[in-house]
GUKE-53261 format. One record per residue: residue number from 1; residue in three letters; z negated, x negated, y negated of N, C-alpha, C in turn. Coordinates in steps of 0.02 Angstrom, whole numbers, plus 50000, padded with zeros to 5 digits. Layout:
BEGIN
<n->NUM&res->ALA&n.c3->Z&n.c1->X&n.c2->Y&ca.c3->Z&ca.c1->X&ca.c2->Y&c.c3->Z&c.c1->X&c.c2->Y>
...
***
This chain:
BEGIN
<n->1&res->MET&n.c3->51781&n.c1->49529&n.c2->46204&ca.c3->51851&ca.c1->49549&ca.c2->46205&c.c3->51878&c.c1->49543&c.c2->46133>
<n->2&res->ASN&n.c3->51935&n.c1->49510&n.c2->46126&ca.c3->51963&ca.c1->49503&ca.c2->46059&c.c3->52006&c.c1->49564&c.c2->46041>
<n->3&res->LYS&n.c3->52026&n.c1->49567&n.c2->45978&ca.c3->52064&ca.c1->49624&ca.c2->45953&c.c3->52131&c.c1->49632&c.c2->45988>
<n->4&res->ALA&n.c3->52165&n.c1->49577&n.c2->46003&ca.c3->52230&ca.c1->49580&ca.c2->46036&c.c3->52224&c.c1->49610&c.c2->46106>
<n->5&res->THR&n.c3->52172&n.c1->49590&n.c2->46142&ca.c3->52161&ca.c1->49617&ca.c2->46209&c.c3->52146&c.c1->49691&c.c2->46206>
<n->6&res->SER&n.c3->52105&n.c1->49711&n.c2->46158&ca.c3->52087&ca.c1->49781&ca.c2->46148&c.c3->52149&c.c1->49822&c.c2->46133>
<n->7&res->SER&n.c3->52192&n.c1->49797&n.c2->46089&ca.c3->52253&ca.c1->49832&ca.c2->46070&c.c3->52301&c.c1->49839&c.c2->46130>
<n->8&res->THR&n.c3->52305&n.c1->49786&n.c2->46169&ca.c3->52348&ca.c1->49788&ca.c2->46228&c.c3->52324&c.c1->49839&c.c2->46279>
<n->9&res->ARG&n.c3->52259&n.c1->49841&n.c2->46289&ca.c3->52231&ca.c1->49890&ca.c2->46336&c.c3->52242&c.c1->49961&c.c2->46311>
<n->10&res->TYR&n.c3->52234&n.c1->49972&n.c2->46247&ca.c3->52245&ca.c1->50038&ca.c2->46218&c.c3->52318&c.c1->50059&c.c2->46228>
<n->11&res->LEU&n.c3->52364&n.c1->50013&n.c2->46215&ca.c3->52435&ca.c1->50027&ca.c2->46223&c.c3->52451&c.c1->50044&c.c2->46295>
<n->12&res->GLU&n.c3->52426&n.c1->50005&n.c2->46342&ca.c3->52437&ca.c1->50019&ca.c2->46414&c.c3->52409&c.c1->50087&c.c2->46434>
<n->13&res->MET&n.c3->52350&n.c1->50103&n.c2->46409&ca.c3->52319&ca.c1->50167&ca.c2->46425&c.c3->52360&c.c1->50225&c.c2->46398>
<n->14&res->VAL&n.c3->52382&n.c1->50219&n.c2->46335&ca.c3->52421&ca.c1->50273&ca.c2->46304&c.c3->52486&c.c1->50284&c.c2->46340>
<n->15&res->LEU&n.c3->52522&n.c1->50231&n.c2->46356&ca.c3->52587&ca.c1->50239&ca.c2->46388&c.c3->52582&c.c1->50264&c.c2->46460>
<n->16&res->ALA&n.c3->52524&n.c1->50257&n.c2->46491&ca.c3->52515&ca.c1->50281&ca.c2->46559&c.c3->52502&c.c1->50356&c.c2->46562>
<n->17&res->LEU&n.c3->52482&n.c1->50386&n.c2->46508&ca.c3->52466&ca.c1->50457&ca.c2->46507&c.c3->52529&c.c1->50500&c.c2->46499>
<n->18&res->PRO&n.c3->52537&n.c1->50552&n.c2->46539&ca.c3->52594&ca.c1->50597&ca.c2->46529&c.c3->52584&c.c1->50638&c.c2->46466>
<n->19&res->LEU&n.c3->52639&n.c1->50661&n.c2->46436&ca.c3->52634&ca.c1->50699&ca.c2->46374&c.c3->52622&c.c1->50773&c.c2->46385>
<n->20&res->ALA&n.c3->52642&n.c1->50799&n.c2->46441&ca.c3->52636&ca.c1->50871&ca.c2->46453&c.c3->52564&c.c1->50896&c.c2->46450>
<n->21&res->ASN&n.c3->52556&n.c1->50955&n.c2->46424&ca.c3->52492&ca.c1->50990&ca.c2->46423&c.c3->52437&c.c1->50955&c.c2->46384>
<n->22&res->ARG&n.c3->52455&n.c1->50919&n.c2->46331&ca.c3->52403&ca.c1->50890&ca.c2->46288&c.c3->52430&c.c1->50881&c.c2->46218>
<n->23&res->LEU&n.c3->52384&n.c1->50870&n.c2->46172&ca.c3->52403&ca.c1->50856&ca.c2->46103&c.c3->52401&c.c1->50781&c.c2->46092>
<n->24&res->ILE&n.c3->52447&n.c1->50756&n.c2->46051&ca.c3->52450&ca.c1->50685&ca.c2->46038&c.c3->52451&c.c1->50673&c.c2->45962>
<n->25&res->ASN&n.c3->52424&n.c1->50617&n.c2->45942&ca.c3->52421&ca.c1->50601&ca.c2->45871&c.c3->52480&c.c1->50557&c.c2->45849>
<n->26&res->ALA&n.c3->52484&n.c1->50546&n.c2->45784&ca.c3->52540&ca.c1->50508&ca.c2->45756&c.c3->52541&c.c1->50436&c.c2->45782>
<n->27&res->LYS&n.c3->52482&n.c1->50407&n.c2->45791&ca.c3->52480&ca.c1->50337&ca.c2->45816&c.c3->52512&c.c1->50332&c.c2->45885>
<n->28&res->GLU&n.c3->52497&n.c1->50379&n.c2->45929&ca.c3->52527&ca.c1->50377&ca.c2->45996&c.c3->52602&c.c1->50387&c.c2->45993>
<n->29&res->ILE&n.c3->52624&n.c1->50433&n.c2->45950&ca.c3->52696&ca.c1->50444&ca.c2->45943&c.c3->52730&c.c1->50380&c.c2->45918>
<n->30&res->ALA&n.c3->52698&n.c1->50347&n.c2->45870&ca.c3->52726&ca.c1->50285&ca.c2->45844&c.c3->52731&c.c1->50232&c.c2->45899>
<n->31&res->ILE&n.c3->52680&n.c1->50227&n.c2->45940&ca.c3->52682&ca.c1->50179&ca.c2->45996&c.c3->52738&c.c1->50196&c.c2->46045>
<n->32&res->ARG&n.c3->52744&n.c1->50259&n.c2->46062&ca.c3->52794&ca.c1->50280&ca.c2->46112&c.c3->52866&c.c1->50274&c.c2->46086>
<n->33&res->THR&n.c3->52876&n.c1->50286&n.c2->46021&ca.c3->52944&ca.c1->50285&ca.c2->45994&c.c3->52964&c.c1->50219&c.c2->45962>
<n->34&res->GLY&n.c3->52915&n.c1->50178&n.c2->45944&ca.c3->52930&ca.c1->50117&ca.c2->45908&c.c3->52945&c.c1->50129&c.c2->45834>
<n->35&res->LYS&n.c3->52930&n.c1->50189&n.c2->45811&ca.c3->52942&ca.c1->50207&ca.c2->45741&c.c3->52875&c.c1->50207&c.c2->45703>
<n->36&res->SER&n.c3->52878&n.c1->50205&n.c2->45638&ca.c3->52818&ca.c1->50205&ca.c2->45597&c.c3->52791&c.c1->50276&c.c2->45589>
<n->37&res->ILE&n.c3->52727&n.c1->50281&n.c2->45571&ca.c3->52697&ca.c1->50346&ca.c2->45558&c.c3->52731&c.c1->50381&c.c2->45499>
<n->38&res->PRO&n.c3->52746&n.c1->50347&n.c2->45444&ca.c3->52783&ca.c1->50381&ca.c2->45390&c.c3->52851&c.c1->50406&c.c2->45413>
<n->39&res->TRP&n.c3->52884&n.c1->50370&n.c2->45458&ca.c3->52949&ca.c1->50393&ca.c2->45484&c.c3->52940&c.c1->50460&c.c2->45520>
<n->40&res->ILE&n.c3->52887&n.c1->50466&n.c2->45559&ca.c3->52874&ca.c1->50528&ca.c2->45596&c.c3->52867&c.c1->50587&c.c2->45548>
<n->41&res->TYR&n.c3->52827&n.c1->50578&n.c2->45496&ca.c3->52817&ca.c1->50632&ca.c2->45447&c.c3->52882&c.c1->50648&c.c2->45410>
<n->42&res->HIS&n.c3->52920&n.c1->50597&n.c2->45394&ca.c3->52985&ca.c1->50607&ca.c2->45359&c.c3->53033&c.c1->50646&c.c2->45403>
<n->43&res->GLU&n.c3->53039&n.c1->50627&n.c2->45466&ca.c3->53085&ca.c1->50662&ca.c2->45511&c.c3->53061&c.c1->50734&c.c2->45524>
<n->44&res->GLU&n.c3->52996&n.c1->50744&n.c2->45527&ca.c3->52970&ca.c1->50812&ca.c2->45535&c.c3->52989&c.c1->50855&c.c2->45475>
<n->45&res->LYS&n.c3->52979&n.c1->50828&n.c2->45415&ca.c3->52995&ca.c1->50864&ca.c2->45354&c.c3->53069&c.c1->50881&c.c2->45351>
<n->46&res->ALA&n.c3->53111&n.c1->50836&n.c2->45376&ca.c3->53184&ca.c1->50846&ca.c2->45375&c.c3->53207&c.c1->50893&c.c2->45431>
<n->47&res->GLY&n.c3->53161&n.c1->50913&n.c2->45475&ca.c3->53179&ca.c1->50959&ca.c2->45529&c.c3->53208&c.c1->50925&c.c2->45591>
<n->48&res->ARG&n.c3->53200&n.c1->50860&n.c2->45595&ca.c3->53228&ca.c1->50822&ca.c2->45652&c.c3->53175&c.c1->50800&c.c2->45701>
<n->49&res->PHE&n.c3->53115&n.c1->50823&n.c2->45693&ca.c3->53059&ca.c1->50805&ca.c2->45737&c.c3->53015&c.c1->50867&c.c2->45744>
<n->50&res->PRO&n.c3->52982&n.c1->50876&n.c2->45801&ca.c3->52939&ca.c1->50935&ca.c2->45811&c.c3->52886&c.c1->50942&c.c2->45756>
<n->51&res->LYS&n.c3->52866&n.c1->51004&n.c2->45743&ca.c3->52815&ca.c1->51018&ca.c2->45693&c.c3->52746&c.c1->51003&c.c2->45720>
<n->52&res->ARG&n.c3->52704&n.c1->50976&n.c2->45677&ca.c3->52634&ca.c1->50963&ca.c2->45695&c.c3->52594&c.c1->51027&c.c2->45691>
<n->53&res->ILE&n.c3->52536&n.c1->51026&n.c2->45721&ca.c3->52489&ca.c1->51082&ca.c2->45716&c.c3->52423&c.c1->51056&c.c2->45689>
<n->54&res->ARG&n.c3->52389&n.c1->51098&n.c2->45653&ca.c3->52324&ca.c1->51079&ca.c2->45624&c.c3->52270&c.c1->51086&c.c2->45678>
<n->55&res->ILE&n.c3->52228&n.c1->51036&n.c2->45684&ca.c3->52174&ca.c1->51038&ca.c2->45734&c.c3->52106&c.c1->51028&c.c2->45701>
<n->56&res->GLY&n.c3->52099&n.c1->51056&n.c2->45643&ca.c3->52036&ca.c1->51050&ca.c2->45606&c.c3->52053&c.c1->51049&c.c2->45532>
<n->57&res->THR&n.c3->52004&n.c1->51034&n.c2->45492&ca.c3->52017&ca.c1->51035&ca.c2->45420&c.c3->52061&c.c1->50977&c.c2->45397>
<n->58&res->ARG&n.c3->52056&n.c1->50920&n.c2->45431&ca.c3->52095&ca.c1->50862&ca.c2->45411&c.c3->52141&c.c1->50835&c.c2->45466>
<n->59&res->GLY&n.c3->52132&n.c1->50858&n.c2->45527&ca.c3->52169&ca.c1->50830&ca.c2->45583&c.c3->52233&c.c1->50867&c.c2->45600>
<n->60&res->VAL&n.c3->52282&n.c1->50830&n.c2->45623&ca.c3->52345&ca.c1->50859&ca.c2->45647&c.c3->52363&c.c1->50825&c.c2->45713>
<n->61&res->ALA&n.c3->52403&n.c1->50859&n.c2->45751&ca.c3->52428&ca.c1->50832&ca.c2->45814&c.c3->52494&c.c1->50866&c.c2->45831>
<n->62&res->TRP&n.c3->52527&n.c1->50840&n.c2->45880&ca.c3->52590&ca.c1->50869&ca.c2->45904&c.c3->52581&c.c1->50889&c.c2->45976>
<n->63&res->ARG&n.c3->52616&n.c1->50942&n.c2->45996&ca.c3->52614&ca.c1->50962&ca.c2->46066&c.c3->52655&c.c1->50911&c.c2->46107>
<n->64&res->GLY&n.c3->52622&n.c1->50884&n.c2->46157&ca.c3->52654&ca.c1->50832&ca.c2->46197&c.c3->52720&c.c1->50854&c.c2->46228>
<n->65&res->CYS&n.c3->52722&n.c1->50917&n.c2->46251&ca.c3->52784&ca.c1->50941&ca.c2->46283&c.c3->52842&c.c1->50944&c.c2->46234>
<n->66&res->GLU&n.c3->52828&n.c1->50960&n.c2->46170&ca.c3->52881&ca.c1->50961&ca.c2->46119&c.c3->52905&c.c1->50890&c.c2->46103>
<n->67&res->VAL&n.c3->52859&n.c1->50843&n.c2->46099&ca.c3->52878&ca.c1->50774&ca.c2->46086&c.c3->52918&c.c1->50747&c.c2->46146>
<n->68&res->GLN&n.c3->52897&n.c1->50763&n.c2->46207&ca.c3->52934&ca.c1->50740&ca.c2->46266&c.c3->53004&c.c1->50769&c.c2->46266>
<n->69&res->ARG&n.c3->53012&n.c1->50833&n.c2->46248&ca.c3->53077&ca.c1->50864&ca.c2->46245&c.c3->53121&c.c1->50827&c.c2->46193>
<n->70&res->TRP&n.c3->53091&n.c1->50810&n.c2->46136&ca.c3->53127&ca.c1->50774&ca.c2->46084&c.c3->53149&c.c1->50705&c.c2->46109>
<n->71&res->LEU&n.c3->53103&n.c1->50670&n.c2->46143&ca.c3->53119&ca.c1->50604&ca.c2->46171&c.c3->53175&c.c1->50609&c.c2->46222>
<n->72&res->ASP&n.c3->53172&n.c1->50660&n.c2->46266&ca.c3->53225&ca.c1->50670&ca.c2->46316&c.c3->53292&c.c1->50683&c.c2->46283>
<n->73&res->GLN&n.c3->53291&n.c1->50723&n.c2->46230&ca.c3->53352&ca.c1->50739&ca.c2->46194&c.c3->53381&c.c1->50676&c.c2->46162>
<n->74&res->CYS&n.c3->53339&n.c1->50634&n.c2->46134&ca.c3->53362&ca.c1->50571&ca.c2->46104&c.c3->53392&c.c1->50526&c.c2->46157>
<n->75&res->THR&n.c3->53361&n.c1->50522&n.c2->46215&ca.c3->53386&ca.c1->50480&ca.c2->46270&c.c3->53454&c.c1->50506&c.c2->46293>
<n->76&res->THR&n.c3->53460&n.c1->50572&n.c2->46301&ca.c3->53523&ca.c1->50601&ca.c2->46324&c.c3->53578&c.c1->50589&c.c2->46273>
<n->77&res->THR&n.c3->53562&n.c1->50598&n.c2->46209&ca.c3->53611&ca.c1->50588&ca.c2->46156&c.c3->53634&c.c1->50516&c.c2->46154>
<n->78&res->SER&n.c3->53588&n.c1->50468&n.c2->46162&ca.c3->53607&ca.c1->50397&ca.c2->46158&c.c3->53649&c.c1->50377&c.c2->46219>
<n->79&res->LYS&n.c3->53639&n.c1->50410&n.c2->46276&ca.c3->53679&ca.c1->50394&ca.c2->46335&c.c3->53750&c.c1->50419&c.c2->46328>
<n->80&res->ILE&n.c3->53759&n.c1->50475&n.c2->46292&ca.c3->53825&ca.c1->50505&ca.c2->46282&c.c3->53864&c.c1->50463&c.c2->46232>
<n->81&res->SER&n.c3->53832&n.c1->50438&n.c2->46180&ca.c3->53867&ca.c1->50400&ca.c2->46127&c.c3->53894&c.c1->50335&c.c2->46151>
***
């Protein structure tokens, strides 16, 4: 299996999983939003994105339900504009 096939399968798997009731990492958020990982951290720091939680000494994640709520809000806002 080549790297492109592996990446495609990972992307398909990630997008098939619902966000509710689980923690998600920055890479998955980047895939779902089309934004970069630095953008996620920047928007979080500015208060425009949900806060991450620490899941160990070096790991962080976001609550899927909060990210989904943020995505829904963005979709609603863009439909109104």
